[in-house]
C-alpha positions in Angstrom: 0.0 0.0 0.0 1.6 3.2 -1.2 1.4 6.3 1.0 1.5 8.9 -1.8 0.6 12.3 -0.6 0.4 15.8 -2.1 1.7 18.9 -0.4 1.8 22.6 -1.2 5.1 24.3 -1.8 5.7 28.0 -2.4 8.8 29.5 -3.8 8.8 32.8 -1.9 9.5 36.3 -3.3 13.1 36.4 -2.3 13.9 33.2 -4.2 11.8 34.2 -7.3 13.5 37.6 -7.3 16.9 35.8 -7.4 15.7 33.5 -10.3 16.2 30.4 -8.1 12.9 28.8 -9.2 14.5 26.3 -11.6 17.2 25.3 -9.1 14.6 24.8 -6.3 12.3 22.8 -8.6 15.3 20.7 -9.6 16.0 20.0 -5.9 12.5 18.7 -5.5 12.6 16.4 -8.6 16.1 15.1 -7.6 14.6 14.2 -4.3 11.8 12.2 -5.9 9.0 14.7 -5.9 6.7 15.0 -8.9 5.6 18.6 -9.5 1.9 18.0 -10.4 1.0 21.6 -10.9 2.7 24.9 -10.7 2.1 28.6 -11.5 3.7 31.9 -11.0 1.3 34.4 -9.3 1.3 37.7 -7.4 -1.1 37.8 -4.5 -2.5 40.8 -2.6 -1.9 41.3 1.1 -5.5 40.4 1.8 -5.1 37.0 0.1 -1.8 36.5 2.1 -3.8 37.3 5.3 -6.3 34.6 4.4 -3.6 32.1 3.5 -1.7 32.7 6.8 -4.8 33.0 8.9 -3.5 30.1 11.1 -0.8 32.5 12.3 -3.1 35.5 12.9 -2.3 35.8 16.6 1.5 35.5 16.2 3.7 38.6 16.3 5.2 37.9 12.9 1.8 37.6 11.1 1.7 41.1 9.5 5.3 40.9 8.3 4.7 37.5 6.9 1.7 38.7 4.9 3.5 41.8 3.7 6.4 39.7 2.6 4.4 37.0 0.8 2.5 39.7 -1.2 5.7 41.7 -1.9 6.5 40.1 -5.2 5.8 37.1 -7.5 5.7 33.6 -6.0 5.5 30.2 -7.5 2.9 27.8 -6.0 3.4 24.1 -6.6 1.6 20.9 -5.8 4.2 18.3 -5.0 3.5 14.5 -4.9 5.6 11.8 -3.3 5.3 9.1 -0.7 5.0 10.9 2.7 5.2 14.2 0.8 4.4 16.5 3.7 7.2 15.2 5.9 9.7 14.7 3.0 9.1 18.3 1.9 9.6 19.7 5.4 12.9 17.7 5.7 14.1 19.0 2.3 13.1 22.6 3.2 15.1 22.6 6.4 14.5 24.6 9.6 12.6 27.9 9.4 15.8 29.8 10.2 18.4 29.1 7.5 21.2 29.3 10.1 19.7 26.3 11.9 18.9 24.4 8.7 20.8 21.2 7.9 23.4 21.2 5.1 21.8 20.2 1.7 18.4 21.7 2.6 16.7 24.4 0.5 16.7 27.0 3.2 20.4 26.3 4.1 21.4 26.7 0.5 19.1 29.7 -0.5 17.5 31.2 2.6 18.6 34.7 3.5 16.9 35.1 6.9 14.1 33.6 9.1 11.6 35.7 7.1 13.2 35.4 3.7 13.7 31.7 3.9 12.9 31.0 0.2 10.2 28.3 0.6 7.0 27.5 2.3 5.6 23.9 2.7 2.5 22.6 4.3 2.9 21.3 7.9 0.3 18.6 7.8 -1.8 16.5 5.4 -4.9 18.5 6.5 -3.3 21.8 5.9 -1.8 20.6 2.6 -5.3 20.0 1.3 -6.5 23.4 2.5 -3.5 25.2 1.0 -3.7 23.4 -2.3 -7.4 24.3 -2.6 -6.5 27.9 -1.7 -4.3 28.3 -4.8 -5.8 25.6 -7.2 -9.5 25.9 -7.0 -10.4 24.2 -10.3 
């Protein structure tokens, strides 16, 4: 019985701005992920606020929303066995300084805010986040 899952990944504005999207996508495929869907979009702050609603009460919420809506992003649906966990491992720790060698955030992240990628943190949230960007 296969445990294939889908998860959402976002290549954040700092990475898109530095033209790292191909390299980051390549890291996913080299690690066994299939990129099922992807698109480059620019979202408004209001949409970012809806997307990050789960963090509404946290002190970094406003900055997070400002940042996600500050430039183009690439949203992707990734598929693999245990995709949610595998993606979180590949992304690395939120703070690039704490991220393990070989992870996306270690390689490309600039700071705890500009850490290049977002990934769903649970199967439930993956479904919600995928539906948020891919309604059709």
